[in-house]
C-alpha distance (Angstrom), angle and dihedral (degrees) to the residues before:
residue distance angle dihedral
X1 . . .
X2 3.79 . .
X3 3.80 116.9 .
X4 3.77 108.9 -142.9
X5 3.79 124.9 -168.2
X6 3.78 132.9 -131.6
X7 3.78 135.5 -172.0
X8 3.80 116.4 -119.5
X9 3.78 101.1 -125.2
X10 3.78 123.4 -51.2
X11 3.82 95.3 -55.9
X12 3.79 103.5 32.7
X13 3.80 135.9 96.4
X14 3.78 126.6 -88.1
X15 3.81 108.6 -102.2
X16 3.77 138.9 175.1
X17 3.81 118.7 -83.1
X18 3.80 88.8 -109.4
X19 3.79 127.8 37.1
X20 3.79 129.6 -158.2
X21 3.79 117.4 -120.4
X22 3.80 105.6 -155.2
X23 3.82 101.7 -172.5
X24 3.81 95.7 102.8
X25 3.79 90.2 58.6
X26 3.80 88.9 70.3
X27 3.79 112.5 17.3
X28 3.79 153.0 14.6
X29 3.81 100.2 21.4
X30 3.79 102.5 70.0
X31 3.77 127.4 -93.5
X32 3.80 119.8 -20.8
X33 3.80 132.6 -162.5
X34 3.81 109.8 -113.7
X35 3.80 95.7 -155.8
X36 3.81 91.7 48.6
X37 3.80 90.3 47.0
X38 3.81 91.8 54.5
X39 3.80 90.4 45.3
X40 3.81 89.8 50.9
X41 3.80 92.0 52.7
X42 3.81 89.4 49.0
X43 3.81 90.7 49.3
X44 3.81 91.0 49.3
X45 3.80 91.8 52.1
X46 3.81 90.3 46.7
X47 3.82 89.6 52.5
X48 3.79 90.9 54.4
X49 3.79 100.7 -97.2
X50 3.79 107.8 146.9
X51 3.81 105.3 171.5
X52 3.82 116.6 81.8
X53 3.79 116.2 -177.9
X54 3.80 127.2 -159.0
X55 3.80 143.7 144.7
X56 3.79 128.7 -132.7
X57 3.82 89.2 -129.2
X58 3.81 96.3 53.9
X59 3.81 99.3 119.2
X60 3.82 87.5 -20.6
X61 3.79 97.0 -68.9
X62 3.81 97.7 -31.8
X63 3.80 93.1 113.1
X64 3.79 93.6 52.4
X65 3.80 91.0 49.6
X66 3.81 89.6 48.6
X67 3.80 91.2 53.4
X68 3.79 89.6 45.3
X69 3.80 89.4 55.1
X70 3.80 91.8 48.0
X71 3.79 91.7 50.7
X72 3.82 93.4 47.3
X73 3.80 91.3 52.3
X74 3.81 97.2 42.2
X75 3.82 121.1 97.6
X76 3.80 110.0 -89.3
X77 3.84 96.1 -110.6
X78 3.81 90.7 52.6
X79 3.80 93.0 45.0
X80 3.78 91.1 51.5
X81 3.81 93.4 52.3
X82 3.81 93.1 56.8
X83 3.80 117.8 110.0
X84 3.79 116.0 -163.4
X85 3.79 125.2 -143.7
X86 3.81 112.4 -169.9
X87 3.79 130.8 -173.6
X88 3.79 120.7 -156.5
X89 3.78 140.9 173.7
X90 3.81 104.5 68.8
X91 3.80 111.8 125.8
X92 3.82 121.8 -143.8
X93 3.78 136.2 -179.6
X94 3.85 127.1 -141.7
X95 3.82 90.7 -90.3
X96 3.78 90.4 55.7
X97 3.81 95.5 -108.5
X98 3.80 119.8 148.2
X99 3.80 118.4 -112.2
X100 3.80 105.2 -179.7
X101 3.79 132.9 -91.8
X102 3.79 133.8 -64.6
X103 3.80 119.0 -152.7
X104 3.81 99.2 161.9
X105 3.82 112.5 135.2
X106 3.82 93.0 -119.1
X107 3.80 90.0 50.9
X108 3.82 92.0 48.6
X109 3.79 90.9 56.5
X110 3.79 91.9 44.1
X111 3.80 92.4 51.9
X112 3.81 90.3 48.6
X113 3.80 93.1 52.2
X114 3.80 91.7 55.0
X115 3.81 93.4 44.6
X116 3.79 93.0 52.3
X117 3.80 89.3 52.6
X118 3.80 95.8 47.3
X119 3.79 93.7 45.5
X120 3.80 92.8 45.1
X121 3.80 93.9 -132.9
X122 3.79 135.6 120.4
X123 3.81 95.6 -134.1
X124 3.81 142.8 19.7
X125 3.79 116.3 -133.3
X126 3.82 100.2 -149.6
X127 3.81 120.2 15.1
X128 3.80 122.8 -171.9
X129 3.78 141.7 163.5
X130 3.80 109.1 -112.2
X131 3.81 95.0 -135.9
X132 3.78 132.7 2.3
X133 3.80 113.4 -88.7
X134 3.83 102.6 -133.3
X135 3.81 91.2 -154.4
X136 3.81 97.0 53.9
X137 3.81 124.1 60.1
X138 3.78 110.7 -117.8
X139 3.81 87.8 -126.9
X140 3.81 89.9 66.7
X141 3.80 94.1 48.0
X142 3.79 93.9 46.9
X143 3.79 90.0 43.6
X144 3.80 89.6 58.0
X145 3.81 90.7 51.5
X146 3.81 88.5 50.0
X147 3.81 89.0 54.9
X148 3.81 89.5 52.3
X149 3.80 88.1 51.9
X150 3.80 90.7 52.6
X151 3.81 89.3 54.0
X152 3.82 93.7 47.6
X153 3.80 98.6 -112.6
X154 3.82 94.7 110.9
X155 3.81 131.2 30.8
X156 3.83 105.1 -163.5
X157 3.81 141.0 15.6
X158 3.79 116.6 -119.9
X159 3.80 134.1 178.0
X160 3.80 133.5 -154.5
X161 3.81 132.0 -149.7
X162 3.79 97.3 -15.5
X163 3.78 129.6 140.8
X164 3.79 130.9 -116.2
X165 3.82 95.5 -92.9
X166 3.81 92.2 52.2
X167 3.80 89.8 47.8
X168 3.79 91.0 55.6
X169 3.81 93.4 47.4
X170 3.79 92.0 48.5
X171 3.79 93.4 46.9
X172 3.80 90.0 51.9
X173 3.83 88.3 57.7
X174 3.81 100.2 46.7
X175 3.82 137.3 -16.3
X176 3.81 109.2 -76.7
X177 3.80 115.2 -154.5
X178 3.78 102.9 -175.3
X179 3.79 147.9 12.2
X180 3.77 117.6 -151.5
X181 3.78 111.3 -153.7
X182 3.79 140.9 146.5
X183 3.79 113.7 -89.4
X184 3.77 129.0 162.0
X185 3.78 141.7 127.9
X186 3.80 88.9 -77.3
X187 3.83 98.2 36.2
X188 3.79 106.2 57.0
X189 3.80 104.0 140.5
X190 3.80 92.7 117.0
X191 3.80 91.0 68.7
X192 3.81 92.4 75.9
X193 3.83 102.9 59.7
X194 3.79 111.9 -19.4
X195 3.80 100.9 61.0
X196 3.82 92.0 49.1
X197 3.81 89.1 50.1
X198 3.81 93.2 51.2
X199 3.78 89.8 49.3
X200 3.81 90.7 49.6
X201 3.80 92.4 49.0
X202 3.80 98.6 40.0
X203 3.82 93.0 -116.8
X204 3.81 121.1 149.5
X205 3.80 126.3 -136.8
X206 3.79 128.5 -130.3
X207 3.78 103.7 -166.3
X208 3.78 118.2 -150.4
X209 3.80 125.7 -172.9
X210 3.81 91.7 38.3
X211 3.82 88.2 153.9
X212 3.81 91.7 36.6
X213 3.81 92.4 -116.2
X214 3.78 91.9 -49.4
X215 3.81 94.7 -49.8
X216 3.80 93.5 115.7
X217 3.79 96.4 30.6
X218 3.77 93.1 100.2
X219 3.81 90.1 -121.6
X220 3.81 101.8 83.7
X221 3.83 113.2 104.3
X222 3.80 123.6 -151.9
X223 3.82 92.0 -127.3
X224 3.80 96.9 44.9
X225 3.79 112.9 137.4
X226 3.78 113.0 -136.1
X227 3.79 123.9 -151.8
X228 3.79 119.1 -118.7
X229 3.82 89.7 -112.1
X230 3.81 91.7 55.3
X231 3.81 113.1 104.1
X232 3.79 90.5 -144.8
X233 3.80 92.0 65.3
X234 3.82 85.9 72.5
X235 3.81 100.8 31.0
X236 3.83 114.6 112.6
X237 3.80 93.3 -136.0
X238 3.80 91.2 60.3
X239 3.80 96.6 50.7
X240 3.82 128.7 103.6
X241 3.79 115.4 -66.5
X242 3.80 91.3 5.7
X243 3.79 90.2 61.6
X244 3.81 93.4 48.7
X245 3.80 91.5 48.7
X246 3.80 92.1 49.4
X247 3.79 93.9 46.7
X248 3.80 88.1 53.0
X249 3.81 86.8 59.7
X250 3.79 88.8 51.5
X251 3.79 91.2 53.8
X252 3.79 90.3 52.4
X253 3.80 88.4 51.4
X254 3.81 90.9 47.1
X255 3.81 90.9 62.4
X256 3.80 90.7 57.5
X257 3.81 92.0 45.7
X258 3.80 92.0 50.7
X259 3.81 91.5 51.5
X260 3.81 88.3 55.4
X261 3.80 93.7 43.8
X262 3.81 94.4 -118.6
X263 3.79 135.4 110.1
X264 3.78 127.0 -96.9
X265 3.80 90.6 -112.7
X266 3.79 91.8 52.0
X267 3.79 94.6 51.0
X268 3.82 91.6 46.1
X269 3.82 91.8 52.3
X270 3.81 91.7 43.0
X271 3.81 89.0 54.0
X272 3.82 90.8 56.7
X273 3.81 90.5 48.4
X274 3.82 89.9 50.7
X275 3.79 92.0 53.7
X276 3.78 91.3 64.0
X277 3.80 88.7 61.6
X278 3.81 93.5 43.7
X279 3.81 93.1 46.8
X280 3.84 94.3 41.5
X281 3.81 88.4 -125.9
X282 3.80 131.3 119.5
X283 3.81 106.3 -110.3
X284 3.81 119.3 178.9
X285 3.81 113.2 -172.9
X286 3.80 116.3 -140.1
X287 3.78 109.2 -141.8
X288 3.78 114.2 -152.1
X289 3.81 97.8 -152.1
X290 3.81 113.9 159.5
X291 3.80 95.8 -177.2
X292 3.77 136.2 44.3
X293 3.81 90.0 -117.3
X294 3.80 93.0 57.9
X295 3.80 90.7 42.0
X296 3.81 91.3 55.9
X297 3.78 91.0 49.7
X298 3.80 92.5 49.6
X299 3.80 93.5 47.9
X300 3.79 87.4 55.9
X301 3.81 87.9 70.9
X302 3.81 87.8 77.0
X303 3.80 88.5 69.6
X304 3.81 94.4 51.2
X305 3.81 115.1 101.6
X306 3.79 117.1 -164.0
X307 3.78 116.4 -159.9
X308 3.79 126.6 -164.5
X309 3.81 92.4 -88.2
X310 3.81 91.3 51.1
X311 3.79 92.0 50.4
X312 3.80 91.7 49.0
X313 3.80 90.9 50.3
X314 3.81 91.3 48.8
X315 3.80 91.8 49.5
X316 3.80 90.3 50.9
X317 3.79 92.6 48.3
X318 3.80 94.9 45.6
X319 3.82 110.0 20.9
X320 3.79 121.0 -166.7
X321 3.83 111.2 -83.5
X322 3.82 90.5 16.6
X323 3.82 94.9 126.0
X324 3.79 120.3 102.5
X325 3.81 116.1 -133.8
X326 3.79 134.8 20.2
X327 3.80 118.4 -75.4
X328 3.83 91.8 -119.8
X329 3.81 134.7 27.5
X330 3.81 113.8 -89.9
X331 3.81 96.0 -98.5
X332 3.80 92.1 54.8
X333 3.79 93.9 43.8
X334 3.81 87.1 62.0
X335 3.83 89.4 66.2
X336 3.81 94.9 55.6
X337 3.78 110.8 105.0
X338 3.80 85.9 -179.3
X339 3.80 91.4 66.5
X340 3.78 96.9 56.1
């Protein structure tokens, strides 16, 4: 496995070809083992992964503190190579319910102050609002991030789950290095308008959900029982007939993976990597590994080469728009500027 590097857009930092999304180590996918989570972050850094992604609302700050612990206990050279991508703005209550998004400039600076403390760092490399606040112009939110950059607390402006028009407005306010958005074999909506816009504006992509929350990992069983605190227990793609339909797609993909001698997860991640080359856009997949075993498997995708015949076979097995069910429950879909 050779860890390559890529530059996030024309104004962003140089990062590893894969990033580590740490959300599942704290929230939304059932219980996680803290010691194993820290060990997985250490293993990722040791393997050459530089980009660590989190959100200040992941288990109400728990995820940032977890990453802070992992960085404090990592060898100095590994700690210094880490680049932190942080999402902010999502509002929670003590029961964990969602209460909207806050993109006001004063709130942006407040969120940043708390994140810096929890992470134990003096700056955040890429800072982005998790979802567009419909009551605050994106120019004001991005302007506040730009002020944090001027003061040295942030290095680069990022965005998350916004559409092409919002991208253009934000980029006219300050240089935007990266858009974080869901992209996988079964979540390809960004190909219509958003990917062309990022290419036009010189903005990179960090793609989350590349295994669709484990659905296309090759490890999800039809009869798996999900805990009440697991997001997938309420996700449309994991329900009833939708789940069976989607797992049938996985089995079609498994046949291609087996012919190449790789796993389903590896071929799914490799497909996302290949799209960056095809679309002439920097795309860095975020792998959501919670254990060292899953991390090792995901890193193996870097050694998978997909030729034209492979890509044709994958497209035939899992056509665009083939998935059954939305990627979020209805209430959360309403917050996605990227879907409009």
